C-alpha positions as CSV (number, residue, x, y, z in Angstrom):
1,M,8.7,38.4,61.0
2,I,5.1,37.6,61.9
3,R,3.9,39.4,65.0
4,T,1.8,37.1,67.1
5,A,-0.3,37.3,70.3
6,V,-2.3,34.9,72.4
7,I,-5.7,35.8,73.8
8,G,-6.5,33.6,76.8
9,V,-3.5,32.2,78.6
10,G,-4.9,29.4,80.6
11,S,-3.2,26.0,80.3
12,M,-3.5,25.7,76.6
13,G,-2.9,29.4,75.8
14,Q,0.3,29.3,77.8
15,N,1.5,26.5,75.6
16,H,0.7,28.5,72.5
17,A,2.7,31.5,73.9
18,R,5.6,29.2,74.6
19,V,5.7,27.8,71.1
20,Y,5.4,31.3,69.5
21,S,8.3,32.4,71.7
22,E,10.5,29.5,70.5
23,L,9.9,29.8,66.8
24,G,12.3,31.9,64.7
25,Q,9.7,32.8,62.1
26,C,7.5,34.9,64.4
27,Q,7.7,37.3,67.3
28,L,5.4,37.0,70.3
29,V,4.5,40.6,71.2
30,A,1.7,40.3,73.7
31,V,-0.7,38.1,75.7
32,S,-4.1,38.8,77.2
33,D,-6.2,37.3,79.9
34,Q,-9.1,38.5,82.1
35,N,-7.0,37.4,85.1
36,G,-4.4,40.1,85.3
37,A,-2.1,38.2,87.5
38,V,-2.0,35.3,85.0
39,A,-1.5,37.7,82.1
40,A,1.4,39.4,83.9
41,A,3.1,36.2,84.9
42,V,3.0,34.8,81.4
43,A,4.1,38.1,79.8
44,K,7.0,38.4,82.2
45,R,8.1,34.8,81.4
46,Y,8.3,35.7,77.7
47,Q,9.2,39.4,78.1
48,V,6.1,40.7,76.2
49,T,3.3,43.1,77.1
50,P,0.4,41.9,79.2
51,Y,-3.2,43.0,78.7
52,T,-6.5,42.3,80.5
53,D,-8.6,43.7,77.7
54,Y,-8.0,41.8,74.4
55,R,-9.5,44.7,72.4
56,Q,-6.8,47.0,73.7
57,L,-4.2,44.4,72.7
58,L,-5.6,44.2,69.2
59,E,-5.8,48.0,68.8
60,T,-2.4,48.7,70.3
61,E,-0.2,45.9,69.1
62,R,-1.9,45.1,65.7
63,P,-0.6,41.5,65.6
64,D,-0.5,39.7,62.3
65,A,-1.6,36.3,63.8
66,V,-3.5,35.5,67.0
67,T,-4.3,32.4,68.9
68,V,-7.7,32.5,70.6
69,A,-7.8,30.2,73.6
70,V,-10.6,31.6,75.6
71,P,-13.6,29.7,76.9
72,T,-15.8,28.3,74.1
73,A,-18.7,30.6,74.7
74,L,-16.4,33.6,73.8
75,H,-14.8,32.1,70.7
76,E,-17.1,34.0,68.2
77,E,-16.7,37.3,69.9
78,V,-13.0,37.2,70.3
79,T,-12.2,35.6,66.9
80,L,-14.4,38.1,65.1
81,A,-12.7,41.0,66.8
82,A,-9.2,39.6,66.0
83,M,-10.1,39.2,62.3
84,E,-11.7,42.6,62.1
85,S,-8.4,44.1,63.5
86,G,-6.5,42.6,60.6
87,A,-5.2,39.4,62.3
88,H,-5.3,35.8,61.0
89,V,-6.6,33.5,63.7
90,L,-5.9,30.0,65.1
91,V,-8.9,29.3,67.4
92,E,-8.8,26.4,69.8
93,K,-11.4,23.7,69.2
94,P,-14.3,23.6,69.2
95,I,-14.5,26.4,66.6
96,A,-17.5,27.9,68.5
97,A,-20.3,27.1,70.9
98,T,-23.0,26.8,68.3
99,I,-23.4,26.0,64.6
100,P,-24.6,29.5,63.7
101,E,-21.7,31.1,65.5
102,A,-19.3,28.8,63.6
103,M,-20.9,29.7,60.3
104,R,-20.6,33.4,61.0
105,L,-16.9,33.0,61.7
106,I,-16.3,31.1,58.5
107,E,-18.3,33.6,56.4
108,R,-16.5,36.6,57.9
109,A,-13.1,35.0,57.4
110,H,-13.8,34.6,53.7
111,A,-15.1,38.1,53.4
112,L,-12.1,39.6,55.1
113,K,-9.6,37.1,53.4
114,R,-8.3,36.0,56.8
115,A,-6.8,32.6,57.5
116,L,-9.1,30.9,60.1
117,M,-7.6,27.7,61.4
118,V,-9.1,25.4,64.1
119,G,-6.9,23.8,66.7
120,H,-7.6,20.1,66.1
121,I,-4.2,19.2,67.4
122,V,-4.5,15.4,67.2
123,R,-4.2,15.5,63.4
124,F,-0.6,16.8,64.0
125,N,0.5,13.8,66.0
126,P,3.4,12.4,63.9
127,A,2.0,8.8,64.2
128,T,-1.4,10.0,62.9
129,Q,0.3,11.8,60.0
130,L,2.2,8.7,59.1
131,L,-0.9,6.6,59.3
132,K,-2.7,8.9,56.9
133,K,0.1,8.5,54.4
134,K,-0.1,4.7,54.7
135,L,-3.8,4.7,54.2
136,Q,-3.5,7.0,51.2
137,S,-1.0,4.6,49.6
138,G,-3.3,1.7,50.0
139,E,-1.3,-0.3,52.4
140,L,-4.4,-1.4,54.4
141,G,-6.6,-2.0,51.4
142,R,-10.3,-1.3,52.0
143,Q,-11.1,0.2,55.4
144,F,-13.7,-1.7,57.5
145,Q,-13.7,0.1,60.9
146,I,-12.2,3.0,62.7
147,V,-12.2,3.1,66.5
148,C,-11.2,6.0,68.7
149,R,-10.8,5.9,72.5
150,R,-10.1,9.0,74.6
151,T,-10.5,8.3,78.3
152,G,-9.0,9.7,81.5
153,P,-9.7,11.4,84.8
154,F,-12.0,14.4,85.2
155,P,-10.3,17.8,84.4
156,A,-11.4,20.3,87.0
157,R,-10.8,23.1,84.4
158,V,-13.9,22.1,82.3
159,R,-17.2,23.4,83.6
160,D,-18.9,25.0,80.6
161,V,-19.3,21.9,78.4
162,G,-19.6,18.2,78.7
163,V,-17.1,15.5,77.6
164,V,-18.7,15.3,74.1
165,V,-18.2,18.9,73.1
166,D,-14.8,19.2,74.9
167,L,-13.2,16.0,73.6
168,A,-15.2,14.3,70.8
169,P,-14.3,17.0,68.2
170,H,-10.7,15.7,68.4
171,D,-11.6,12.2,67.4
172,L,-14.4,13.1,65.1
173,D,-11.9,15.3,63.2
174,V,-9.4,12.4,63.2
175,M,-12.1,10.0,61.8
176,R,-12.9,12.5,59.0
177,F,-9.2,13.0,58.3
178,L,-8.3,9.3,58.1
179,T,-11.4,8.1,56.2
180,G,-11.7,11.1,53.9
181,S,-15.4,11.2,54.4
182,D,-18.2,12.3,56.7
183,P,-20.5,9.9,58.6
184,V,-24.1,9.6,57.3
185,R,-25.7,8.6,60.6
186,L,-24.8,8.1,64.3
187,Y,-26.1,6.9,67.6
188,A,-24.8,7.7,71.1
189,E,-25.3,6.7,74.6
190,T,-24.2,9.2,77.2
191,E,-24.2,9.4,81.0
192,Q,-23.6,12.0,83.7
193,R,-21.8,10.5,86.7
194,I,-19.6,13.1,88.4
195,H,-19.9,16.3,86.3
196,T,-22.2,18.8,87.9
197,A,-24.0,19.9,84.8
198,H,-23.1,17.9,81.7
199,E,-22.4,14.3,80.4
200,D,-19.0,12.8,81.2
201,L,-19.3,9.4,79.4
202,L,-20.0,8.7,75.8
203,L,-20.2,5.5,73.7
204,A,-21.1,6.1,70.1
205,M,-21.4,4.4,66.7
206,L,-21.0,6.1,63.4
207,R,-21.8,4.9,59.9
208,F,-19.5,6.2,57.1
209,P,-19.9,5.8,53.4
210,D,-18.4,2.7,51.7
211,G,-19.3,0.5,54.6
212,I,-16.9,1.9,57.2
213,I,-18.2,1.7,60.8
214,G,-16.9,4.1,63.4
215,S,-16.8,3.5,67.2
216,L,-16.1,6.2,69.7
217,E,-15.4,5.8,73.5
218,I,-14.8,9.0,75.5
219,N,-15.1,9.6,79.2
220,W,-13.7,11.6,82.2
221,L,-14.1,8.6,84.5
222,T,-11.1,6.4,83.8
223,P,-8.2,6.6,86.3
224,T,-5.6,6.2,83.6
225,K,-5.4,8.1,80.3
226,V,-6.0,6.3,77.0
227,R,-5.5,7.9,73.6
228,E,-5.9,5.3,70.9
229,T,-7.0,5.1,67.3
230,L,-7.5,1.8,65.5
231,V,-8.1,1.4,61.7
232,L,-9.2,-2.1,60.6
233,G,-9.0,-3.2,57.0
234,E,-8.6,-6.1,54.7
235,R,-4.9,-6.4,55.1
236,G,-4.8,-6.0,58.9
237,M,-5.1,-3.3,61.5
238,F,-3.2,-0.1,62.3
239,R,-3.0,1.2,65.9
240,V,-1.9,4.7,67.0
241,D,-1.0,5.4,70.6
242,D,-1.5,9.1,70.7
243,L,0.3,9.4,74.1
244,T,3.6,7.7,73.0
245,Q,3.3,8.7,69.3
246,D,3.7,5.1,68.3
247,L,2.2,3.4,65.1
248,Y,1.7,-0.3,64.9
249,F,0.5,-2.6,62.2
250,Y,-1.0,-6.0,62.9
251,E,-0.9,-8.0,59.7
252,N,-3.7,-10.3,58.4
253,A,-1.5,-13.2,57.2
254,Q,-4.3,-14.3,54.8
255,A,-4.6,-11.0,53.0
256,G,-2.3,-11.6,50.1
257,E,-3.9,-10.0,47.0
258,E,-4.7,-13.3,45.3
259,L,-5.7,-15.1,48.4
260,W,-8.0,-12.3,49.6
261,G,-9.6,-12.1,46.2
262,G,-10.3,-15.7,45.7
263,L,-10.3,-17.5,49.1
264,R,-11.4,-14.9,51.6
265,H,-14.6,-16.7,52.5
266,V,-12.7,-19.9,53.1
267,M,-9.5,-18.6,54.8
268,G,-10.8,-15.5,56.6
269,V,-8.3,-13.8,58.8
270,S,-5.3,-15.1,60.6
271,E,-2.6,-13.5,62.8
272,G,0.5,-12.3,61.0
273,Q,3.5,-10.3,61.9
274,M,3.3,-7.1,64.0
275,V,5.3,-4.1,62.9
276,R,6.2,-1.0,65.0
277,Y,7.1,1.8,62.7
278,A,9.9,4.2,63.4
279,V,8.1,7.5,64.0
280,K,10.0,10.8,64.1
281,R,8.5,12.2,67.3
282,G,7.7,15.9,67.8
283,E,5.3,18.2,69.6
284,P,2.0,18.2,67.8
285,L,1.2,21.8,69.0
286,R,4.5,23.0,67.5
287,A,3.7,21.3,64.2
288,E,0.2,22.8,64.3
289,V,1.4,26.4,64.9
290,V,4.1,26.1,62.3
291,A,1.5,25.0,59.7
292,F,-0.7,28.0,60.7
293,L,2.2,30.5,60.4
294,E,3.2,29.0,57.0
295,S,-0.3,29.5,55.7
296,V,-0.2,33.1,57.0
297,E,3.2,33.8,55.5
298,N,2.5,32.2,52.1
299,G,-1.2,32.9,51.7
300,T,-1.9,29.1,51.3
301,P,-5.0,27.3,52.7
302,V,-4.7,26.2,56.4
303,P,-4.6,22.5,56.9
304,V,-7.6,22.5,59.3
305,T,-10.2,24.9,58.0
306,G,-13.2,26.6,59.6
307,E,-15.3,24.2,57.6
308,D,-13.4,21.3,59.2
309,G,-14.1,22.8,62.6
310,L,-17.8,23.3,61.8
311,A,-18.1,19.6,60.7
312,A,-16.6,18.4,63.9
313,L,-18.8,20.6,66.0
314,R,-21.9,19.6,64.0
315,L,-21.1,15.9,64.7
316,A,-20.4,16.5,68.4
317,L,-23.7,18.3,68.9
318,A,-25.5,15.5,67.0
319,L,-23.9,13.0,69.5
320,V,-25.2,15.1,72.4
321,E,-28.7,15.1,70.8
322,S,-28.6,11.4,70.2
323,G,-27.6,10.7,73.8
324,R,-30.4,12.9,75.0
325,T,-33.1,11.5,72.8
326,H,-31.9,7.9,72.4
327,Q,-32.5,8.2,68.7
328,V,-30.3,7.6,65.6
329,V,-29.4,10.9,64.1
330,E,-29.1,11.2,60.3
331,V,-26.2,13.6,59.5
């Protein structure tokens, strides 16, 4: 039985505590939060021990696995302490506030032989997982373009970072996951409309190897939530609705193998059938936590590594830089 704990039980940390309490392969033993009332309320809900000092939790409880869901500026401090105490760590995205901090976490995890997983939860959406399998099997043919849209109202909880660092790592990680590659250059336009200190709107273009072009639209200004990924290729287009966990395929009727090879310049693209796949729905966070615990139990690599988290953070910070300087950034 893997002994688990959650450090930081705000909105996301509370969900981690709930999932740990529901799983049969682990035992939630404690939670910690600087807000004593919040820690006590969550601990009472799951009948575990509350702490306001995470170091005391680590020293007293000695958990095997810990979720770190504190503000980004504290990720390095808390994650290092957890690993030093002997715990494997699932740290919420972004992995850290800066690239040097992220690199120190990765280096220390390797030195201590600790599992360090980054909470890029969108990868674990069942529709995204199914899309990855279909792309790997070649059902789309060559990929031309990948588009991610993540828009919605402003969340009052976010004050320490802008929309790029808070949300873009989700989609940057999904782009890397689905294309199997890293962009070579990018350009961003950002705006600050209602946030008191940071940008709250992003439009970006990314160039991947093999001619794939990425497009990213993120903001905290849209009255309705949109969570969408499109992958366009020679046989048509896949669309994931992240909110409903649906996967669609829009066929290019002219993309038969022989026709595409010989007549593509004459026939081009035409509308074919649309398919909505049967997706076995499930909670992405639960799938993420289960994958983390399986890596802890079996000593196997985590599915989202510290290096993955570093790559997403590096790209997000490059988007911020491009938005500030109005220059293309070579990655």
